[in-house]
C-alpha positions in Angstrom: 0.0 0.0 0.0 1.0 3.6 -0.6 0.8 6.3 1.9 -2.7 7.6 2.4 -4.1 4.0 2.2 -4.1 3.6 -1.5 -3.8 0.0 -2.6 -1.0 -0.8 -5.1 -1.4 -3.5 -7.8 2.0 -4.2 -9.4 2.8 -6.6 -12.3 6.4 -7.3 -13.0 7.6 -10.5 -14.8 9.8 -12.6 -12.6 12.4 -13.1 -15.4 12.6 -9.4 -16.4 16.2 -8.6 -17.3 16.9 -4.9 -17.8 20.4 -3.4 -18.3 21.7 -1.2 -15.5 21.4 2.3 -17.0 17.9 1.5 -18.4 16.9 -0.1 -15.1 17.7 3.1 -13.2 15.6 5.2 -15.6 12.7 2.7 -15.3 13.0 2.9 -11.5 12.8 6.7 -11.7 9.7 6.4 -13.8 8.1 4.1 -11.3 9.1 6.3 -8.4 7.6 9.5 -10.1 4.4 7.7 -11.0 3.9 6.5 -7.4 4.9 9.8 -5.9 2.4 11.6 -8.1 -0.3 9.1 -7.3 0.3 9.5 -3.5 0.0 13.3 -3.9 -2.8 13.7 -6.4 -4.8 10.5 -7.0 -8.4 10.1 -6.2 -9.7 7.0 -4.3 -9.0 3.6 -5.6 -6.0 1.5 -6.5 -2.9 2.5 -8.3 -1.7 0.0 -10.9 2.0 -0.2 -11.9 3.3 -2.6 -14.5 6.5 -3.4 -16.3 6.6 -5.6 -19.4 8.5 -6.3 -22.5 6.9 -5.4 -25.9 8.7 -5.8 -29.2 12.2 -5.1 -27.8 11.0 -2.2 -25.5 10.7 -2.1 -21.8 7.2 -0.7 -21.1 6.5 1.0 -17.7 3.0 2.0 -17.1 0.8 3.3 -14.2 -2.8 4.2 -13.8 -4.8 5.8 -11.0 -8.0 7.7 -10.6 -7.7 11.4 -11.1 -8.0 13.3 -7.8 -10.5 16.2 -7.2 -7.9 18.7 -6.2 -4.8 19.6 -8.2 -2.3 22.2 -6.9 -2.7 25.6 -8.6 1.0 26.0 -9.1 3.3 23.0 -9.8 6.9 23.7 -8.9 8.4 20.2 -9.6 10.1 19.1 -12.8 9.3 15.4 -12.4 7.6 14.5 -15.6 9.5 17.0 -17.7 12.8 15.6 -16.4 11.7 12.1 -16.9 10.7 12.8 -20.5 14.2 14.0 -21.2 15.7 11.0 -19.4 13.6 8.5 -21.3 14.5 10.3 -24.6 18.2 9.8 -23.9 17.5 6.1 -24.6 15.4 6.8 -27.7 12.2 6.2 -25.7 9.0 8.1 -25.1 7.0 9.1 -22.0 3.4 10.0 -22.2 1.3 11.1 -19.2 -2.2 12.6 -18.9 -5.8 12.1 -18.2 -7.8 9.3 -19.9 -11.5 9.4 -18.9 -11.4 9.6 -15.1 -7.9 8.1 -14.7 -4.4 9.5 -14.9 -2.2 7.3 -17.2 1.5 7.3 -17.5 3.4 5.2 -20.1 7.1 5.0 -20.9 8.6 2.9 -23.7 12.4 2.4 -23.4 14.2 0.5 -26.2 16.3 -2.2 -24.6 18.5 -3.1 -27.7 21.0 -0.1 -27.5 21.1 -0.2 -23.7 22.6 -3.7 -23.5 25.9 -2.2 -24.9 
């Protein structure tokens, strides 16, 4: 469970093998997704998943959109992560989908293996 009593549903393949530099970026994506959910999510579970898809590591999260959003955001979390993901030739998308907030990052594994 996250702080504030939100249940976390995580799906990570047991045999997932991710190179070190890419692993650190994936960790940062997960940490930012969970941090934002703890701060801003509405009631309900937060889902977090990692998977492999066509040579890419896919990191995704989903949670219900909260009712209150700070009027002024001072952090650089998603902008910084977008840049970090782009270093690997990947892409990060985040935004509302219906009543949920969805984050998805695709990180190509091929070049990261060295």
